[in-house]
Every structure is written in C-alpha cells, then in structure tokens.
C-alpha positions as CSV (number, residue, x, y, z in Angstrom):
1,M,67.8,-126.5,-61.6
2,K,69.0,-129.5,-59.3
3,T,70.3,-132.6,-61.2
4,A,70.2,-135.9,-60.4
5,E,72.5,-138.5,-62.4
6,I,72.2,-142.3,-63.5
7,T,74.9,-144.6,-64.0
8,L,74.4,-147.7,-67.0
9,D,76.7,-150.2,-67.6
10,K,76.6,-152.5,-70.5
11,D,78.3,-155.2,-68.3
12,Y,76.1,-154.7,-65.2
13,R,73.2,-156.6,-65.8
14,I,70.5,-157.9,-63.5
15,S,68.7,-160.1,-65.3
16,L,66.6,-160.6,-68.8
17,I,63.0,-159.7,-67.8
18,D,60.3,-162.4,-68.1
19,K,57.7,-161.2,-70.0
20,R,54.9,-162.3,-67.1
21,L,56.4,-159.5,-64.9
22,Y,53.9,-157.4,-66.4
23,G,50.6,-159.7,-66.1
24,S,47.5,-159.0,-64.4
25,F,45.0,-160.4,-62.7
26,I,41.2,-161.0,-62.8
27,E,38.6,-162.4,-60.3
28,H,35.5,-163.1,-59.5
29,M,35.1,-159.9,-57.5
30,G,32.7,-157.3,-58.3
31,R,32.6,-156.1,-61.6
32,A,35.8,-157.5,-62.9
33,V,34.2,-160.3,-65.0
34,Y,30.5,-159.9,-65.3
35,N,30.0,-156.0,-66.3
36,G,33.6,-155.9,-66.8
37,I,35.5,-158.2,-69.3
38,Y,32.0,-159.6,-70.1
39,E,28.8,-158.1,-70.5
40,K,26.2,-159.6,-72.7
41,G,24.3,-157.1,-74.8
42,H,26.6,-154.4,-74.7
43,R,26.8,-152.6,-78.2
44,T,30.5,-153.9,-78.3
45,A,29.8,-157.6,-76.9
46,D,31.1,-160.4,-79.1
47,S,29.1,-163.4,-79.8
48,M,30.2,-164.8,-76.2
49,G,29.4,-161.9,-74.4
50,F,32.7,-160.2,-74.2
51,R,33.0,-156.3,-74.5
52,R,35.3,-155.9,-77.5
53,D,36.0,-152.5,-75.8
54,V,37.6,-153.5,-72.7
55,S,39.3,-156.6,-74.9
56,D,40.8,-153.8,-77.2
57,L,42.3,-151.7,-74.2
58,V,43.8,-155.0,-72.9
59,K,45.5,-155.7,-76.5
60,E,46.6,-152.1,-75.9
61,I,48.6,-153.0,-72.3
62,D,49.5,-156.3,-74.4
63,V,48.8,-158.3,-71.2
64,P,51.2,-161.4,-71.5
65,I,49.2,-163.7,-68.5
66,V,46.1,-163.2,-66.3
67,R,46.1,-164.9,-62.8
68,Y,42.1,-166.2,-62.5
69,P,39.4,-167.0,-60.8
70,G,40.8,-165.5,-57.5
71,G,41.7,-164.1,-55.4
72,N,39.6,-164.8,-51.9
73,F,36.9,-166.0,-54.2
74,V,38.8,-169.4,-55.0
75,S,39.3,-170.8,-51.6
76,G,35.3,-171.6,-52.1
77,Y,35.0,-172.0,-55.6
78,N,33.7,-175.3,-57.2
79,W,35.7,-175.0,-60.7
80,E,32.7,-177.7,-61.9
81,D,30.3,-175.3,-61.5
82,G,32.0,-173.4,-64.2
83,I,31.8,-176.0,-67.0
84,G,29.3,-178.0,-69.7
85,P,26.0,-176.0,-70.4
86,V,25.6,-172.7,-69.2
87,E,21.7,-172.9,-68.7
88,Q,22.3,-175.8,-66.3
89,R,25.3,-174.1,-64.2
90,P,24.5,-173.8,-60.3
91,R,23.8,-170.2,-58.9
92,R,26.0,-169.8,-55.9
93,L,26.0,-167.8,-52.9
94,E,29.7,-166.5,-53.2
95,L,30.8,-165.7,-49.5
96,A,34.2,-163.9,-50.2
97,W,32.7,-161.0,-51.2
98,N,28.9,-161.7,-50.2
99,S,27.6,-161.6,-53.8
100,I,25.8,-164.1,-56.2
101,E,28.2,-166.4,-58.4
102,T,25.9,-166.9,-61.8
103,N,29.0,-169.2,-63.4
104,E,28.0,-168.0,-66.7
105,V,32.0,-167.5,-67.1
106,G,34.1,-170.4,-66.1
107,I,37.2,-171.7,-67.1
108,N,36.5,-172.4,-70.7
109,E,35.3,-168.7,-71.4
110,F,37.8,-167.5,-69.9
111,A,40.3,-169.5,-71.9
112,Q,38.9,-168.5,-74.8
113,W,38.9,-164.7,-74.0
114,A,42.5,-165.0,-73.1
115,K,43.1,-166.2,-76.7
116,L,41.0,-163.2,-78.1
117,V,43.0,-161.0,-76.1
118,G,46.4,-162.7,-76.5
119,T,47.2,-163.7,-73.1
120,E,48.2,-166.6,-71.0
121,V,46.2,-167.8,-68.2
122,M,47.4,-168.5,-64.6
123,L,45.0,-170.6,-62.9
124,A,44.6,-171.0,-59.4
125,V,43.4,-174.0,-57.3
126,N,41.0,-174.2,-54.3
127,L,42.7,-175.1,-51.2
128,G,40.4,-173.5,-48.5
129,T,37.3,-175.8,-48.9
130,R,38.6,-178.2,-51.7
131,G,42.0,-180.2,-52.2
132,V,44.4,-182.7,-53.4
133,D,41.2,-184.4,-55.8
134,A,40.0,-181.2,-57.3
135,A,43.4,-179.9,-57.9
136,R,44.2,-183.1,-60.0
137,N,41.3,-183.4,-61.6
138,L,41.4,-179.4,-62.8
139,V,44.8,-180.3,-64.6
140,E,43.5,-183.1,-66.1
141,Y,40.2,-181.3,-67.5
142,C,42.6,-178.2,-68.9
143,N,45.7,-179.6,-69.7
144,H,45.3,-183.5,-70.6
145,P,45.2,-184.1,-74.4
146,S,42.2,-187.0,-74.6
147,G,41.0,-190.2,-73.4
148,T,40.4,-189.9,-69.9
149,Y,37.1,-188.9,-68.0
150,W,38.1,-185.3,-67.5
151,S,39.7,-184.8,-70.4
152,D,37.4,-186.4,-72.6
153,L,34.8,-184.2,-70.7
154,R,36.2,-180.8,-71.7
155,I,36.0,-182.1,-75.3
156,S,32.4,-182.8,-74.9
157,H,32.0,-179.6,-74.0
158,G,33.5,-178.1,-77.1
159,V,37.1,-177.8,-76.4
160,K,39.1,-180.0,-78.4
161,E,42.3,-178.9,-77.6
162,P,43.6,-178.9,-74.3
163,H,43.9,-175.1,-72.6
164,K,47.9,-176.1,-71.5
165,V,48.0,-174.0,-68.4
166,K,51.4,-173.4,-67.5
167,V,51.3,-171.6,-64.2
168,W,48.8,-172.4,-61.1
169,C,48.2,-171.1,-57.8
170,L,48.2,-173.3,-55.2
171,G,45.5,-171.3,-53.4
172,N,45.2,-168.0,-52.4
173,E,46.4,-166.1,-49.0
174,M,46.1,-169.2,-46.7
175,D,47.4,-167.5,-43.6
176,G,44.3,-164.7,-43.6
177,S,41.8,-164.9,-41.4
178,W,39.7,-163.7,-43.7
179,Q,40.1,-166.3,-46.1
180,I,37.4,-169.4,-46.6
181,G,39.5,-172.4,-44.9
182,T,42.3,-170.5,-43.5
183,K,45.3,-172.5,-42.5
184,T,48.2,-172.6,-40.6
185,A,51.8,-172.8,-42.2
186,E,51.8,-176.6,-41.3
187,E,48.5,-177.1,-41.9
188,Y,49.1,-175.4,-45.8
189,G,52.7,-176.6,-46.1
190,R,51.1,-180.4,-46.3
191,I,47.9,-179.7,-48.6
192,A,50.1,-178.0,-50.7
193,C,52.9,-180.3,-51.3
194,E,50.3,-182.9,-51.9
195,A,48.5,-181.1,-54.2
196,A,51.8,-180.2,-55.7
197,K,52.8,-183.5,-56.0
198,V,49.6,-185.0,-57.9
199,M,49.1,-181.8,-60.2
200,K,52.8,-182.3,-61.3
201,W,52.3,-186.4,-61.8
202,V,48.9,-185.2,-64.0
203,D,51.7,-182.9,-66.1
204,P,55.2,-182.5,-65.2
205,S,55.3,-179.3,-67.7
206,I,53.2,-177.3,-65.4
207,E,55.1,-174.6,-62.7
208,L,53.5,-173.9,-59.3
209,V,52.9,-171.0,-57.1
210,A,52.8,-171.8,-53.2
211,C,51.1,-168.9,-51.4
212,G,53.6,-166.7,-49.5
213,S,52.3,-164.3,-46.8
214,S,49.4,-162.5,-47.5
215,S,51.5,-159.1,-46.9
216,N,55.0,-158.6,-45.0
217,H,53.0,-156.9,-42.4
218,M,51.1,-160.6,-41.4
219,P,52.7,-161.4,-37.5
220,T,53.8,-164.8,-39.0
221,F,55.8,-163.0,-42.0
222,P,58.2,-164.4,-42.7
223,Q,58.0,-167.8,-41.0
224,W,55.3,-168.7,-42.8
225,E,57.6,-168.7,-46.0
226,A,60.3,-170.8,-44.4
227,T,57.7,-173.4,-43.2
228,V,55.5,-173.7,-46.4
229,L,58.6,-173.9,-48.2
230,E,60.1,-176.8,-46.0
231,H,57.0,-178.8,-47.0
232,T,56.8,-178.3,-50.6
233,Y,60.5,-176.7,-51.9
234,E,61.3,-179.7,-54.4
235,Y,57.7,-179.2,-55.9
236,V,57.1,-175.9,-56.5
237,D,58.6,-173.3,-58.5
238,Y,57.6,-169.7,-57.1
239,I,56.1,-168.6,-53.8
240,S,53.8,-165.6,-54.0
241,L,53.8,-162.1,-52.6
242,H,50.9,-159.6,-52.1
243,R,51.0,-155.8,-51.4
244,Y,48.6,-152.9,-51.7
245,L,50.0,-149.5,-50.9
246,G,47.6,-146.6,-49.9
247,N,48.1,-142.9,-48.9
248,T,46.1,-144.0,-45.2
249,D,47.7,-140.4,-44.0
250,N,47.4,-138.3,-46.7
251,D,51.1,-137.6,-46.8
252,L,52.2,-137.6,-50.5
253,G,55.9,-138.0,-49.8
254,E,55.4,-140.8,-47.8
255,Y,52.7,-142.2,-50.0
256,L,55.3,-142.0,-53.0
257,A,57.7,-143.5,-50.9
258,Q,56.3,-146.9,-50.0
259,S,57.3,-148.6,-52.8
260,V,60.8,-148.7,-50.4
261,D,58.7,-150.9,-48.2
262,M,57.9,-153.3,-51.3
263,D,61.7,-153.6,-51.9
264,E,62.3,-154.1,-48.6
265,F,59.5,-157.0,-48.6
266,I,60.9,-158.6,-51.8
267,K,64.6,-158.9,-50.3
268,S,63.3,-160.7,-47.6
269,V,61.2,-162.8,-49.2
270,I,64.5,-164.0,-51.1
271,A,66.8,-164.5,-48.0
272,T,64.1,-166.8,-46.4
273,C,64.0,-169.2,-49.9
274,D,67.2,-169.1,-50.1
275,Y,67.7,-169.9,-46.2
276,V,65.6,-172.9,-47.2
277,K,67.4,-174.0,-50.0
278,A,71.1,-173.9,-48.1
279,K,69.0,-176.4,-45.3
280,K,67.8,-178.8,-47.8
281,R,71.0,-178.5,-49.2
282,S,69.2,-178.0,-52.5
283,K,70.5,-176.9,-56.1
284,K,67.0,-175.5,-56.8
285,T,66.2,-171.9,-56.7
286,I,63.0,-170.6,-56.0
287,N,62.1,-167.6,-57.2
288,L,58.7,-165.1,-56.5
289,S,55.3,-164.6,-58.4
290,F,54.2,-161.0,-57.3
291,D,50.9,-162.2,-58.5
292,E,48.9,-159.2,-56.4
293,W,49.7,-155.7,-56.1
294,N,48.7,-152.2,-56.4
295,T,47.9,-149.1,-54.6
296,S,44.4,-149.2,-53.1
297,Q,44.0,-145.4,-52.2
298,S,41.4,-144.3,-54.3
299,C,39.2,-147.5,-53.9
300,R,39.8,-147.8,-50.1
301,I,36.5,-146.0,-49.3
302,N,34.7,-148.0,-51.3
303,Y,35.9,-151.3,-49.1
304,D,33.7,-149.5,-46.4
305,K,30.4,-148.9,-48.2
306,K,29.3,-152.5,-48.1
307,P,26.6,-153.0,-51.1
308,E,23.0,-155.3,-50.5
309,P,23.7,-158.8,-49.8
310,W,23.6,-161.2,-52.5
311,M,23.8,-158.9,-55.7
312,I,25.0,-160.4,-58.7
313,A,28.5,-158.2,-59.8
314,P,28.4,-155.3,-57.2
315,P,30.7,-152.3,-57.2
316,L,33.3,-153.4,-55.1
317,A,37.1,-151.6,-54.8
318,E,36.3,-149.0,-57.3
319,G,37.5,-145.4,-57.8
320,L,38.9,-143.1,-59.9
321,Y,42.9,-142.9,-59.5
322,N,44.6,-139.9,-59.5
323,L,48.0,-139.2,-61.1
324,E,49.4,-139.6,-57.4
325,D,48.3,-143.1,-57.7
326,A,49.8,-143.6,-61.2
327,L,53.3,-142.2,-60.0
328,V,53.1,-144.8,-57.0
329,V,52.2,-147.6,-59.6
330,G,55.5,-146.5,-61.5
331,C,57.5,-147.0,-58.5
332,M,55.8,-150.3,-57.6
333,I,56.9,-151.5,-61.7
334,I,60.4,-149.7,-61.2
335,T,60.9,-151.9,-58.3
336,L,59.8,-155.3,-59.8
337,I,62.1,-154.5,-63.0
338,K,64.7,-153.9,-60.1
339,H,64.6,-157.6,-58.8
340,A,63.6,-159.5,-62.2
341,D,66.6,-162.0,-61.6
342,R,64.0,-163.5,-58.6
343,V,60.7,-161.9,-59.1
344,K,59.6,-163.6,-62.6
345,I,55.6,-163.1,-62.4
346,G,53.6,-160.0,-61.4
347,C,50.1,-159.8,-61.6
348,L,48.9,-155.9,-61.1
349,A,45.4,-156.5,-59.2
350,Q,43.3,-155.9,-61.2
351,L,42.7,-155.2,-64.4
352,V,38.9,-153.8,-65.1
353,N,37.0,-152.2,-62.5
354,V,38.1,-153.7,-59.3
355,L,41.4,-151.5,-58.4
356,G,41.4,-151.5,-62.6
357,P,43.5,-149.4,-65.1
358,I,40.6,-150.0,-66.9
359,M,37.3,-148.9,-65.9
360,T,33.6,-149.8,-67.5
361,Q,29.9,-148.3,-66.8
362,N,27.3,-151.2,-67.2
363,G,25.7,-150.6,-71.2
364,G,28.2,-147.6,-71.4
365,P,31.6,-146.3,-72.2
366,S,35.2,-148.1,-71.1
367,W,38.2,-145.6,-70.5
368,R,41.7,-145.4,-69.3
369,Q,42.7,-144.8,-65.8
370,T,45.7,-142.8,-65.1
371,I,47.5,-146.0,-63.7
372,F,46.8,-147.5,-67.2
373,Y,49.8,-145.5,-68.8
374,P,52.7,-146.6,-66.9
375,Y,51.6,-150.3,-66.5
376,M,51.3,-150.1,-70.4
377,H,54.4,-148.3,-71.0
378,A,56.5,-150.5,-69.1
379,S,54.6,-153.5,-70.6
380,R,55.4,-152.2,-73.9
381,Y,59.0,-150.8,-73.6
382,G,59.8,-152.8,-70.3
383,R,60.9,-156.3,-72.5
384,G,64.8,-157.4,-72.6
385,I,67.5,-157.4,-70.0
386,A,67.1,-155.1,-66.7
387,L,70.8,-153.0,-66.2
388,D,71.5,-152.5,-62.8
389,I,71.5,-148.7,-62.8
390,K,72.9,-146.7,-60.0
391,V,71.0,-143.4,-59.3
392,N,72.5,-140.5,-57.4
393,A,70.1,-137.7,-56.8
394,P,68.8,-135.3,-54.1
395,M,66.8,-136.7,-51.1
396,Y,64.2,-135.7,-49.0
397,E,63.0,-137.0,-45.4
398,T,60.4,-139.3,-44.8
399,K,59.2,-140.4,-41.1
400,A,58.8,-144.2,-42.4
401,F,61.7,-144.6,-44.5
402,G,64.4,-142.2,-43.6
403,D,65.9,-140.3,-46.3
404,V,64.0,-141.2,-49.8
405,P,65.7,-140.2,-53.1
406,F,63.4,-137.9,-55.4
407,I,64.4,-140.2,-58.6
408,E,63.1,-143.7,-58.6
409,A,64.8,-145.3,-61.9
410,A,64.8,-148.6,-63.8
411,A,66.6,-149.3,-66.9
412,V,66.1,-152.1,-69.9
413,L,68.2,-152.9,-72.9
414,D,66.7,-154.0,-75.8
415,E,69.9,-155.6,-77.4
416,E,67.6,-156.7,-80.8
417,A,66.6,-152.9,-81.1
418,S,69.8,-151.5,-80.1
419,E,67.5,-149.4,-77.7
420,I,67.9,-148.7,-73.7
421,T,64.1,-147.0,-71.8
422,I,64.9,-145.8,-68.9
423,F,61.6,-145.3,-66.5
424,A,61.6,-142.9,-64.0
425,V,59.7,-140.8,-61.3
426,N,60.4,-137.5,-60.3
427,R,58.6,-137.7,-56.4
428,N,60.0,-134.1,-56.1
429,Q,56.8,-131.9,-55.4
430,D,58.3,-128.6,-56.1
431,E,60.3,-128.5,-59.0
432,A,62.1,-130.4,-62.1
433,L,65.1,-132.3,-62.2
434,A,67.7,-132.3,-64.9
435,L,68.6,-136.2,-65.2
436,K,72.4,-136.7,-66.2
437,G,73.7,-139.7,-67.9
438,N,76.9,-141.7,-67.9
439,L,76.3,-144.5,-70.2
440,N,79.6,-146.6,-70.1
441,G,79.7,-148.9,-73.0
442,F,76.6,-147.3,-74.6
443,E,78.5,-145.0,-76.9
444,G,76.3,-143.8,-79.6
445,Y,72.9,-143.8,-77.7
446,K,71.2,-140.9,-78.1
447,V,67.4,-140.3,-76.8
448,K,64.8,-140.5,-79.3
449,E,61.9,-140.5,-77.2
450,H,60.8,-138.7,-73.9
451,I,56.8,-139.5,-72.8
452,V,55.9,-137.8,-69.5
453,L,52.5,-138.4,-67.0
454,D,52.1,-135.4,-65.4
455,S,49.6,-133.1,-64.6
456,K,48.9,-129.3,-62.7
457,D,46.5,-131.1,-60.4
458,P,48.2,-133.8,-58.7
459,K,44.6,-134.9,-57.7
460,A,43.3,-135.4,-61.4
461,V,41.4,-138.1,-62.4
462,N,40.1,-139.7,-65.7
463,S,36.6,-140.7,-65.7
464,A,33.6,-141.5,-68.3
465,E,32.8,-137.6,-69.2
466,H,36.4,-136.6,-69.2
467,P,38.7,-140.1,-70.2
468,D,41.7,-138.1,-71.4
469,T,42.2,-135.4,-68.4
470,V,45.4,-137.2,-67.5
471,V,47.4,-138.6,-70.1
472,P,50.4,-138.8,-71.6
473,H,52.6,-136.7,-74.1
474,T,56.0,-136.3,-75.5
475,V,58.2,-133.5,-74.5
476,E,61.2,-131.8,-76.1
477,I,64.4,-133.4,-76.2
478,V,67.2,-131.6,-74.8
479,H,70.3,-131.4,-77.0
480,E,73.3,-130.7,-74.2
481,D,75.8,-133.8,-73.8
482,D,75.9,-134.4,-70.1
483,I,71.9,-133.9,-69.8
484,I,69.8,-136.5,-70.9
485,T,66.4,-135.0,-70.2
486,V,64.3,-132.9,-68.0
487,L,61.7,-134.6,-65.6
488,P,59.0,-132.5,-64.5
489,K,58.0,-132.3,-60.9
490,L,55.6,-134.8,-59.9
491,S,56.0,-137.1,-63.1
492,W,56.0,-140.6,-64.7
493,N,58.8,-140.4,-67.5
494,V,59.6,-142.7,-70.1
495,I,62.9,-142.2,-71.6
496,R,63.8,-143.9,-74.7
497,L,67.3,-144.1,-76.4
498,Q,68.3,-145.7,-79.5
499,R,71.9,-146.3,-80.9
500,V,72.2,-143.7,-83.9
C-alpha cells in the first residue's frame, strides 16, 4: 500500500477559524423558500408554516449564518413587499428566475426562522434597481430599537426587538450581464461606497461585504476587485467570492482537482486586496466572504430545463448529488479552512433543494444528500484553530492543473477539548492510502475516531426512496506508531485525535 505523510506542529497555526466560515445561503429561487424551508399544510409545519423536518436537519448541521434573500433575486427585490400583513403583500413578477414571488416570507419571517434553527441572518441589499435610500431604510427597519419611522413600523408589525443583523451584502454579482441593474466597476464602486457609508451611519456596528467578481473566469477579474475597493475600502470589511465547480468533461480526476483553481482564486483576491491596501497606505485589512460556493454538477442539466414561466416555486437547479460531488465539496471545505486567516465567511449555496445538501418533496419527506455529510462534519468538528498542515503524498497528472496530490487535507485544533480533527479527501480512484503522521508538539494525541464517507459506486446517490444509500461510517482504528489510519479510495475522511 502506498503512503502519504502529514506534518503538524503546535506552533504553526494559520488562524482561529471564524464559525461563519460554515454558513449557507437561502435565496428566493426555485423551492429553496417555498416548499423548502416553508410549506404551509405540510404535516411537520409549525404555526408559521416552516417545516420542522427541514429545521431539524439545519440544526443537525449547526449552520452559523445564512445569507438571504439572494442572489440574483435581490437585484429586483423591493424589501418592503415582504413586511406587514401577509394578506396585503403584493405578488410580483420575479425576473431573475422567471417566477411569481408571493412575498409570504419576508424579512421578519426569515429572521424568526433563523432564531428557530439557531443561526444568524446575513442580509443582502438591492443595488440593482434600488440604491442608497432603500438600503439605509432597511438597516433602520431591522436594527434600530425604536422611535423612528422604520423602527416603529417594524414594531407595529409585531417585532418589538430589533433583529440586530450584523453582516450585510452590498448587492450581488453586479458585474454579471445576467444581473438586473448590471454595473461597471466604477458605477458599482460609487453606489456601494455611498450605500455603505449611510448604512454604517445608521448602525456603526454592522459589517459590510462588497461584491467581488462573479467568478475568477470573468474577463474583468481581478481589475473589478481593485476598482471596487478603491472606492469602498474604508467602509467595507469583506469582498465576496463566488465559485461553482462541475464535471463538464466527465473526467473524475480533473473534477476532483478543481479545488486547486478555487485555491488560486482566493490567493489572487487576497493579493488584490493587499495591493489596494498598499496603494491607500491603509492599516486596515480587507477579509474575504466566499458567500457562494458549491458544485453544480448534478444540477447542471436542470438549469437547461426551463419550467413554464411565472410559476410559484418552480423546481430550479435541483439534482441528486453523488459520492463524487461530496468529495469535491470536501475539497472545497478544506480549501476554505486552509485560508481561514483571510476567508472569514463562507456560504454553501444553497441550503435546501436549490443545489441543496437538504432535499424535500412537496408534501413528502426530506432527506440528506451526499454533500450534507462533509458540510455537517466541518461545521461540527471544524471549530477552532486552523493548523498549517504539510502533506507529502503521491501525485497524479491532470490536464488543467498539472501534478495534483492524491490527498487534500486540513487540520483544526480545539485547544479547550485537547482535540485535533484532520479532514482528508483521498482522490485516488484505484487504491487506499496509508496515512503517516508527524505530530510535532502534540505528544500523547491518539486517534479516537475515524469517520469515512465512501461507496462501492462513486455515482451512488441518496433519494427520497433510498435516503441512506451513501452515509458515513466509522472504521477500525489502526494501532501502529507511524500510521495514523488508512484512507479508502475515493473517500472523505474525518480523523479525530485526542490527547490521552
């Protein structure tokens, strides 16, 4: 059996991980909200119409923050449509997704759902069709205690205490031609600066995310980031990144290596942020919000199947994720952890049905997709200090990325519990790899649990009829001094060590 070797040192640390790195995203798109988290009349629905079975799965992941309400949707959204008596709310033509928006769920309902599942809300403002005035009013409505028009209006809607939303996105993908109100970097930079300025005047405690490029493959990347930050640098705290991976060439080796591109994307954005910092002679550091990421491979075909126009909650970007997709998601999570010093917020896009780790049937069951498990494991066991792990592993050749190691890995130290968790993906399609470990400064740490997600069939999926086809299992602990464990071929691994 071939071996891979990892080296950890207690003094080589990347950063304390911000828990919001394991966030997610709910957009008014497809069945993410309606017939996703919310379905009046469902047997598990609570008094507000939220599905308890879905809420329980969100709690199982322990999602720390959820971006809302979009996404492309937000660039045409009038937030005032979603407040006040539900029966008086207007139905709108929703142009981003060619749907009817009923506005049954708005800011207050979503905030209540967030409390129910134990998460924070990350709100996006419309800088497509709206602007500075609507943005500042929304902050006042959500965060000001009382005694003003918008805060008292919130109270009249039955919400006495302010929502205290901490993180706000200044629009969404404003460089994209598909976006309502697309802007040049100069146009967006100016309106984002003015919106940021007045939003922080209303509530100085908030944190703001400026729109970065929609992907690193945009022709304007990374000049977009540089221009936007030159306008907004002193007012914003983060710049956003979005990236979706996919096995478009039906080449599993290439697909599993695509997180290399994600890693380079992050490095390029960090370099651009620091260039603007140097240019401005600023002492402030801009961090990153990777607030849309996932693989869209299993849902790609669905994008091409356009439903009838002006439906309510049509099925969009839905598909069954297989084991291969779960391994790619695992590699993406590992990439985020390895950049925890600068990537402070991450949002798996999305949470339910639309590219979702959680799936539902209208009126029927909910279940965990394969990608649910690496996401849940990272959120549960990835809280602590990201360690600067060194990996020495056999390589394989790819067309796009050159030689890529079979092992992708990250490590997190929980000092309070005296635990180390190693997350590792074995990209090898043919054989298992023994994992050796050099744990410098971590004397007495032994493997207490090794969780594996794998399958005899890499194309295996979970479904409503067969929800447990691909599920994690524990494997026998190896009792050899130099071998930590064995990583099965094509597997996601959670290796938990504790000081004994």
